[in-house]
N, C-alpha and C positions, 0 to 999 in steps of 0.2 A: 373378354375380356383378359385380364390379366392374370398370371398368377399370381396368389398373394395368400397369405395363412387359410387356413379352413377353404385348401380350391383341392376340388378333384383333377386330380395329373393323370392321361395318358399319357405314356412316350414306348416312341418303337425305339428298343434301345442293341445292342453288338459290343462286347467286349470281348480281349482281345490282348494278347502278351501287350506288352508296351515293341514289343519288335515284327507286331501283326499280326500273331497266327489269329487267329478266332477259337475260341472259350463258349459264345454263351449268345444267344439273340432270343428276340422277341420282341414284346407288348408288349405294357403293363402300367398297371394303377396303383396313382400313390395319394396318399393323401398330404396337401401340403404344408407346412407349420410345425418343425419341427418334432413330430410324431415317430419319428424313425422309421419311417417307411422304407427309407432309398438312403446310399450316402449322404450323411449330409453335403458331403464339397459339390456333389451336383446340385441335388436342394438348391445351396447358394449360387450357386449358378443359373437354374430357371428365375429364381423368385423375379417377380417383376415379368418374367417374360410372357409370348401369347404363343397359339398355334404358327406353328410354321418354324419356328425356332427349334433351329441345332447348334450343336456343338459338340466337339470332343476336349474330357478332359484325362489327363495324365493323376490315376489315381498310387499314392505310395500305399505299402503293407499298411499304415497306419487309415490310412484315409481311402481302404479298400475292407477286405474285412481280417485285417489284425493278424501279430506273428500268428504263427503256434506255436499250442500250447501241450506239450508233448506229457502232461501230466492227464492229457485226453489220446491216449494211445494206450491201450489195454491188451492181452492177450489172454484169452477165455478158452479152458477145458471145453471140446468138443461134446463134450456131455452135456453140459450145460448150455450150453447153442439149440436152440430149437430147430425141429425138426421145417424144410422147405424153402429158411436163407439161404441166398445162393452170394458168394462172392458178389461189391456192387451193392449189394442190399443193406436196407436200415434196419435198424433196433430199437429200442426207447429203453436207456437205463438211467442212473441217476448217474452224475457229473460228481470231484468230488467233493464239493457244496452242498451235495444231497440234495441238487434240484433234479431237475429232468432235464436228459439229455440225451439227441439223439446219435450215435453210432454209427459210423459207417462201414461192413466188413471188406475189408479190404484185399485180406489172405487168408487159408486154409489149409496150414496146413499139418497131414499126421494129424495128431491130436485136441493139436492148438488151430485155438480160433481168431485171426490179430483184428482189433476192431482201434475205427478212431471219429475219434468226438470231432475234430476241427472241418469246419469247411473246407473242403476241397481243394480253395484255391486260398485259403491263409496260407500265411509267408511271400502272397507274391502280387510286385508292383503290376497293379491294371492300365488298361486304355481304354475308355467309356465315353462310348461315342452316343447319341441318343438326341433323337426329335423330337418335341413335342404336337401330336396328334390332335390331345383334347381338354379343356382347359371351362371343369363350371364347378359350380357352388354345393359345396359340398352338405350334405342330407342332414339333419343335426342326431341321425340314427347314426351315420358314419362318423362323425365328431365322439360322440357317445366310447366309439368301437376301437375310434385311433385309428383309424382301416376303411380303405375306397370296398362299399358292396361293388353286386353285378359283376357284366364283363369284363375280364383280367383282373380283374379285382379280388377281393377274400368274396367267399363263397359259404353260402347259410346253411 
């Protein structure tokens, strides 16, 4: 089966800096066809392909996690900080638009906790290599939920 709209696609992937420094690797499943489950440039490259297809793409900042948004960098008093959360942990808060936002704890210094709501790779160009390992028709439930369920996809 070739990759078309509403296909459940499984890939193995590797993300590096443009210079080749490894950043992430693994496998994932996504719903193909404009559901925002994967970078649009990667989805476009995989469209029409089949199991065994591999590619390496250079992703500009805007094609990857986007530019850093300095309004998502916050400092809060340590007294407002939940106990047990450490540097590298995450907190749920509200973004500038009042919507839920995940913040990464980047530093605890004296009475202050420094948080960053940007994706850790925001502001960086990336190289994305992948190989298609599975393609199947998505279920009606997956299409309704706009993501793949089961192995390497979203779990309920």
